[in-house]
Structures are given as C-alpha cells and as structure tokens.
C-alpha positions in Angstrom: -3.9 -76.4 -22.6 -2.1 -77.4 -18.7 -5.3 -77.7 -17.4 -6.9 -80.1 -19.6 -3.0 -82.1 -19.5 -3.4 -82.2 -15.6 -6.8 -83.4 -15.2 -5.6 -86.4 -18.5 -3.4 -87.5 -16.3 -5.9 -87.5 -13.2 -8.0 -89.7 -15.5 -5.6 -91.9 -16.1 -4.7 -92.7 -12.5 -1.6 -90.2 -11.7 -2.2 -88.2 -8.6 -1.6 -85.1 -9.7 -0.3 -81.6 -7.3 0.0 -78.3 -9.2 1.5 -75.8 -7.5 0.8 -72.1 -9.1 0.0 -68.9 -8.2 -3.1 -66.8 -7.3 -5.1 -66.0 -10.8 -4.4 -62.6 -12.0 -3.9 -63.2 -15.9 -5.0 -61.4 -18.1 -6.2 -58.7 -16.7 -3.4 -57.9 -13.6 -5.9 -58.3 -11.5 -6.2 -61.0 -8.5 -9.4 -62.7 -9.3 -12.6 -62.2 -6.9 -12.3 -64.7 -3.9 -8.5 -64.7 -4.0 -5.9 -63.1 -2.2 -2.4 -61.9 -3.6 -0.1 -62.7 -0.3 -2.3 -65.5 0.8 -1.4 -69.6 0.1 -4.6 -71.2 -0.6 -5.2 -75.3 -1.5 -8.3 -75.9 -3.6 -9.2 -79.0 -6.1 -10.1 -78.8 -9.7 -11.6 -82.8 -11.1 -9.1 -84.5 -9.1 -6.3 -81.7 -9.6 -4.6 -80.4 -6.0 -3.9 -77.4 -6.8 -1.7 -75.4 -4.5 -1.2 -71.8 -5.0 1.0 -69.5 -3.4 1.7 -65.5 -3.1 2.7 -63.2 -5.7 2.9 -60.0 -6.8 -0.3 -59.3 -9.8 0.7 -58.0 -12.8 -1.4 -54.8 -12.9 -0.5 -52.7 -16.4 1.2 -54.8 -18.6 4.4 -52.5 -18.2 8.1 -54.5 -18.3 8.1 -53.7 -14.5 4.7 -54.9 -13.6 5.4 -58.0 -15.7 9.0 -58.4 -13.7 7.7 -58.1 -10.6 4.8 -60.6 -11.3 7.1 -63.6 -12.7 10.0 -62.9 -10.1 7.3 -62.7 -6.9 6.7 -66.0 -7.9 10.1 -67.7 -8.3 11.0 -66.0 -4.7 7.5 -67.2 -3.1 7.8 -70.6 -5.0 11.5 -71.2 -3.3 10.4 -69.7 0.4 7.0 -70.6 0.5 6.2 -74.4 -1.2 9.0 -76.6 0.5 6.5 -75.5 3.8 3.3 -76.3 1.8 4.5 -79.3 0.0 6.8 -80.8 3.2 4.5 -83.3 3.9 4.1 -84.7 0.0 5.3 -87.4 -1.3 6.4 -87.6 -5.1 7.6 -89.3 -7.9 8.7 -86.9 -10.4 8.7 -83.1 -10.9 7.2 -81.9 -13.8 7.9 -78.4 -15.3 5.4 -76.7 -17.9 7.5 -73.8 -18.8 5.9 -70.9 -21.1 7.8 -67.6 -21.0 9.8 -67.0 -19.0 11.5 -69.7 -18.2 12.9 -68.7 -14.9 9.3 -70.1 -13.5 11.3 -73.6 -13.4 14.0 -72.2 -11.0 12.1 -73.3 -7.6 10.9 -77.1 -9.1 14.7 -77.5 -10.4 16.1 -76.7 -6.8 13.1 -78.2 -4.8 13.3 -81.5 -7.0 16.9 -81.5 -6.7 16.8 -81.4 -2.6 14.4 -84.0 -2.7 16.2 -86.3 -5.3 13.2 -86.5 -7.6 13.8 -86.6 -11.6 12.6 -84.0 -13.7 10.8 -83.4 -16.8 11.1 -79.5 -18.4 8.4 -78.8 -21.1 9.7 -76.4 -23.1 7.6 -73.8 -24.7 9.6 -70.7 -25.5 13.8 -70.3 -26.1 15.4 -68.0 -23.4 16.9 -65.3 -23.6 15.7 -65.5 -27.4 12.1 -65.0 -26.5 13.0 -61.8 -24.6 14.7 -60.2 -27.0 12.3 -60.6 -29.2 9.8 -58.8 -27.1 11.9 -55.7 -27.6 11.5 -55.0 -24.0 15.4 -56.3 -23.3 18.4 -55.7 -25.8 21.2 -58.2 -25.6 23.8 -57.4 -23.1 24.3 -58.1 -19.3 20.9 -59.2 -18.7 21.0 -61.9 -21.5 24.0 -63.5 -20.8 23.0 -63.9 -17.2 20.1 -65.5 -18.5 21.7 -67.2 -20.5 23.9 -69.0 -17.8 20.7 -69.5 -16.0 18.9 -71.4 -18.8 21.8 -73.6 -19.4 21.7 -74.9 -15.9 18.2 -75.6 -16.4 18.6 -77.8 -18.9 21.6 -79.5 -17.6 19.6 -79.8 -14.4 16.6 -81.6 -16.2 16.2 -85.5 -16.5 14.3 -84.9 -19.7 14.1 -82.0 -21.7 10.6 -82.0 -23.8 10.6 -79.4 -26.9 7.4 -78.2 -28.5 9.1 -78.3 -31.8 11.5 -79.8 -33.7 13.4 -76.5 -34.4 14.1 -76.5 -30.5 16.4 -79.3 -30.7 19.8 -77.8 -32.3 19.8 -74.8 -30.4 19.0 -76.4 -26.9 21.8 -78.7 -28.2 24.3 -75.9 -28.8 24.1 -74.6 -25.1 24.5 -77.1 -23.0 28.0 -78.4 -21.9 27.0 -82.1 -21.2 24.5 -84.7 -23.0 20.6 -84.5 -21.8 17.9 -86.5 -23.1 15.7 -84.8 -25.0 12.4 -85.1 -27.2 9.9 -83.7 -29.3 6.3 -83.4 -27.8 4.1 -81.0 -29.7 1.4 -78.4 -28.0 -1.8 -80.0 -27.8 -5.5 -78.3 -27.7 -9.1 -79.6 -26.9 -11.4 -79.6 -29.9 -14.6 -79.2 -28.1 -12.7 -75.3 -26.7 -12.5 -74.6 -30.9 -15.7 -76.1 -32.1 -19.2 -74.3 -31.8 -21.0 -76.5 -28.9 -24.5 -78.3 -29.9 -27.2 -76.1 -29.9 -25.0 -72.6 -31.0 -26.3 -69.8 -31.3 -23.8 -67.1 -33.0 -23.7 -63.2 -30.8 -23.2 -60.5 -32.1 -19.8 -60.8 -32.7 -19.7 -64.0 -34.3 -22.4 -62.9 -36.6 -19.8 -59.4 -37.6 -17.7 -62.1 -38.5 -19.8 -64.5 -40.8 -21.2 -61.5 -42.6 -17.5 -60.8 -44.4 -14.4 -62.6 -45.7 -13.0 -62.7 -42.4 -9.6 -63.2 -41.3 -9.5 -64.0 -37.4 -6.5 -63.5 -35.0 -6.7 -65.0 -31.6 -4.8 -64.7 -28.9 -2.1 -62.7 -27.1 -1.2 -59.1 -28.3 2.1 -58.3 -28.0 4.9 -57.5 -29.6 6.1 -60.7 -30.6 3.1 -61.3 -32.7 3.9 -58.5 -35.1 0.6 -57.4 -35.1 1.8 -53.7 -37.4 1.6 -56.6 -40.3 -1.5 -57.7 -40.2 -2.5 -53.5 -40.1 -0.3 -52.8 -42.9 -1.7 -55.6 -44.6 -5.3 -54.2 -43.7 -4.4 -50.8 -45.2 -3.6 -52.5 -48.5 -6.3 -54.1 -48.6 -8.6 -51.2 -47.3 -10.5 -51.1 -51.2 -11.6 -54.9 -50.9 -14.9 -54.2 -49.1 -15.3 -57.9 -47.9 -12.6 -58.8 -46.2 -11.6 -57.9 -42.7 -9.4 -58.3 -39.7 -10.6 -59.5 -36.3 -8.3 -59.5 -33.7 -9.4 -61.5 -30.7 -8.0 -60.9 -27.2 -5.8 -58.6 -25.6 -2.4 -57.9 -24.6 0.2 -55.5 -24.0 0.2 -54.0 -27.8 -3.7 -53.6 -27.2 -3.5 -49.8 -26.9 -1.0 -49.1 -29.7 -3.2 -51.2 -31.9 -6.6 -49.3 -30.8 -4.4 -46.1 -31.4 -3.1 -46.9 -34.8 -6.5 -48.2 -36.2 -7.6 -44.8 -35.7 -4.8 -43.0 -37.0 -4.5 -45.1 -40.4 -8.2 -44.5 -40.5 -8.8 -48.8 -41.0 -12.7 -49.4 -41.3 -11.3 -53.0 -42.0 -10.2 -54.1 -38.7 -11.6 -54.8 -35.8 -10.7 -55.3 -31.9 -13.3 -57.7 -29.9 -11.0 -57.2 -26.5 -10.8 -60.5 -24.0 -13.7 -63.1 -25.0 -14.7 -66.2 -22.8 -13.4 -69.1 -23.6 -16.7 -70.5 -24.2 -17.4 -68.2 -27.3 -14.1 -69.1 -29.2 -14.9 -72.0 -30.9 -18.4 -69.9 -32.4 -15.7 -67.5 -33.1 -13.8 -69.7 -34.8 -16.4 -71.2 -36.9 -17.6 -68.0 -38.3 -14.0 -67.1 -39.9 -13.1 -67.6 -42.9 -9.6 -68.2 -41.9 -7.9 -67.7 -39.3 -4.1 -66.1 -38.8 -0.4 -66.4 -37.5 1.8 -63.9 -37.3 5.0 -63.7 -35.5 7.6 -60.8 -35.4 11.2 -62.0 -37.8 14.2 -63.8 -35.6 15.9 -66.9 -35.2 14.5 -67.7 -31.9 10.1 -66.7 -33.2 10.9 -68.9 -36.3 11.3 -71.6 -34.0 8.5 -71.5 -32.1 5.0 -73.3 -32.6 2.5 -71.3 -31.5 0.0 -72.8 -29.2 -2.7 -71.0 -31.4 -1.9 -73.5 -34.4 -3.3 -76.8 -32.9 -6.4 -74.8 -31.8 -6.8 -73.3 -35.5 -6.4 -77.1 -36.6 -8.9 -78.7 -34.6 -11.3 -75.7 -36.1 -11.1 -76.8 -39.5 -10.4 -73.4 -40.8 -7.3 -72.5 -43.3 -4.7 -71.3 -41.6 -2.8 -68.0 -43.2 0.5 -67.7 -41.6 3.0 -64.8 -42.0 6.2 -65.9 -40.2 9.4 -67.7 -41.0 10.4 -71.0 -39.8 8.6 -73.9 -38.2 5.0 -73.0 -38.0 5.0 -71.9 -41.6 6.7 -75.3 -42.6 4.2 -77.3 -40.9 1.5 -75.2 -42.7 3.3 -76.0 -46.2 4.2 -79.2 -45.3 0.7 -80.4 -44.3 -0.8 -77.9 -47.1 -3.5 -76.7 -44.5 -2.9 -72.8 -45.5 -1.0 -70.4 -47.2 1.9 -68.9 -45.8 4.4 -65.8 -46.4 7.4 -64.4 -44.8 7.7 -62.9 -41.2 6.6 -58.8 -41.6 5.4 -59.0 -45.0 2.8 -56.9 -45.2 2.3 -57.0 -49.2 2.9 -60.6 -48.6 0.2 -61.2 -46.0 -2.3 -59.3 -48.4 -1.3 -61.2 -50.9 -2.1 -64.7 -49.7 -5.1 -62.9 -48.6 -6.8 -62.2 -51.7 -5.2 -65.7 -52.8 -7.4 -67.3 -50.1 -10.9 -65.4 -51.0 -10.4 -66.0 -54.8 -10.1 -70.0 -54.1 -12.5 -72.3 -55.1 -14.6 -73.2 -52.4 -13.2 -77.1 -53.0 -9.8 -76.0 -52.6 -10.9 -74.3 -48.8 -13.1 -77.2 -48.1 -9.6 -79.7 -49.0 -7.8 -77.4 -46.4 -10.5 -77.6 -43.7 -10.5 -81.4 -43.9 -6.3 -81.7 -44.1 -6.0 -79.6 -41.2 -9.0 -81.8 -39.0 -7.1 -84.9 -40.1 -3.5 -83.5 -39.4 -4.7 -82.5 -35.5 -6.4 -85.9 -34.6 -2.9 -87.6 -35.7 -0.6 -85.1 -34.0 -2.6 -82.5 -31.7 -4.8 -84.7 -29.9 -5.1 -84.2 -25.8 -5.3 -88.2 -25.8 -1.9 -88.3 -27.9 -0.1 -85.9 -26.0 -1.0 -87.5 -22.9 0.1 -90.6 -23.5 3.3 -89.5 -24.8 4.0 -87.7 -21.6 3.0 -90.6 -19.3 5.4 -92.7 -21.7 8.4 -90.2 -21.2 7.3 -90.6 -17.3 7.5 -94.2 -17.1 11.0 -94.4 -19.3 12.4 -92.0 -16.3 11.2 -94.2 -13.5 12.1 -97.0 -14.9 15.4 -95.6 -15.3 15.7 -94.6 -11.4 14.9 -98.5 -10.4 
C-alpha cells in the first residue's frame, strides 16, 4: 500500500524520498542484489528510495524479529542523517505499521530540522505487542507506553487508520495533538483478475468448492485456531473448504495442527505472488477476516478489508469491534464474535445456503463502498489536503 501512496504523491507533483531498510520480508533473507550491511539508493516510479543497513529477520522468532526492528531504528538514527544531509524537505511523513517504534528516527531527525511531522498510525502500541502473546504486560510494555506517548505528542498531526483509535490515543496524551481519520486504501487492480486471466492450479482448486479464503499474515493476532476449529465443525460439509493464503509466524503451528486434527478441508498455499492474488479472490466464494479477542484488536481494521471490498466478494468476519461494525453497517458480509469457532461455522453455513441474489447484493455493495471510501485516489487526495493544511499553518 505504501508503494502506491508514494507513487501517487509523485504523480501529483510531489518530490518523495523514502527511507527504508534492505528488503527481507517475508522470507527473512536479504533479497538478491542487496546487501544487509550496505546503504543504497534507487529510483522507482519517480520515488527516490534510500536503503539503510539492518539485520534481516531470519526465522520468525521473537528474538529475530526484535533484532530486525531495532537494527532499523539504530541504523536510521546513525546513518540516515548522513545520507540525507544534502536533501531539503518540507515535511516528514511516517507510515507506522507495527512496531510504531520505527517512527523514532523520523521524529528525531524532523525535530532537529524543524520540519512538520505526520504520523499515520496503523496499530496501537503496546496493545498490539501484548496481543501477539510474545510479551505480557509489565516493565517492557510500560516503557513502550511512555515512548509511544512521546511519539504522539511529538507529531504535528496523527492520522488514524480507524475511528476507534481516536479515543484511545486521546486518552494517552497529556497535551492536545491534531488528529484525523485516514483509512487504509487499496489498488483494485491488485485484487481483481487481470485481462486474459487463466486460472492457476490453486485457483482452479478454490473455484471447485464453496471456498473460504483467508489471505495475509499468518500470525498470532489473526486467531487462526478459530478457523481450524470452525473447519473441524464443518468437516462433514464436503463442498465447504478453507484456504489460508500467505505465510507467517504461525504457519508451522497451523500445518502441524491440520495434520493432528486430520482436517481435509483446510489448505495452506504458502506465499503467493502478488500478481495471483486477484485470481485467488475471484475464485473464492467468500473472503475471511479473523482476529483475536481483546480491546486493541477490536479497534483495528486489517488492511485486507479494503482489498476484500475491491474484489467484490462477501466478507466473513470473526472479530469484535470496528471491522465487524463496518461489515455489518455496509451490509457487505456476515459477522460473529472473535475466537467463536461455532459462530464462524454458522455464518459460513448461512452464506453457503444463501440465494445467489443475496450473495451478489453483498458483492455489489462491497465494490460501491470501496470506491466511495477506500480508493487510492481518495486516500492520496486526503493526505495531500492534510499536508497543505500543515504547511499553511507553518507559514
């Protein structure tokens, strides 16, 4: 998504420089042609990309991921000022997925330069960290809470990916900080089959049954066990199958559990090229979002939601809070509570037994909601408007 955002800004006359690390996600190894401990510059669609050294993720372990994230922070604090010393900027924009601590170098550098700072918040921390199960509330989370409060209060504007974030952020800051909601967006071309689409073997398999597709990160926060338990309850419903598309820290656990439970209606595809996602969505009967229970996760709208809407398929949600509210509000699918396997099985059956006209109605509404609220053009124009307002206040 951030790629489309950067190129969209360039198309509208902005000069954009992106500071990032060496590419290594999701496999955990530095991509061919790049070096872990090097600094590089490249250009992509008019966007200048400055890459700094970092430690690759290697295995999806807590230690490996932590080393990866922290190495970026320290590298950016030490190396980025040297690499950007001859550049002139009007504003610093921080796209802040987990962990939000990656915004620290940008805040420090921008404050030293006296530049406005816009933080686009994707997750609430330390809540998101606790939700993964890797870290329990304690000294570490309290320290991160103080750090996050500093990040919020050091920003000229905090953009929130969901309305539910607003009260939480307001409750954690001591001084007023301008805030606005900017939902995530998606490029519809990525989630619809291209012209002349020929189904692959996986896509053909998906199309041969009433198929529920979950796509994206296979992590702890996604409550994937809920999917497996629902599949177990539906094991006698032969036409219904679940496809988990992607990879992540829970992939090995899920693979082992599928074998242990003798589930013949759940399939892991592994990592799929981005160019095939549109075909997979088109082959699916419905698209699935699951999240674990908990306040922080209930306030999040996963970025896959926008892609699902763009694909024009009914959306099934096993989650609490904001994303469930949106699905129900716009009538684009069915919902049940987080971690409710029997509830998930029930809404799958309800959809499977629904008349085609009802399924087509939800699909059409999904596309309409996407175009009105989550298109790339809408998001870029909104962001530019925020930038102009901040720069005008500086004058």
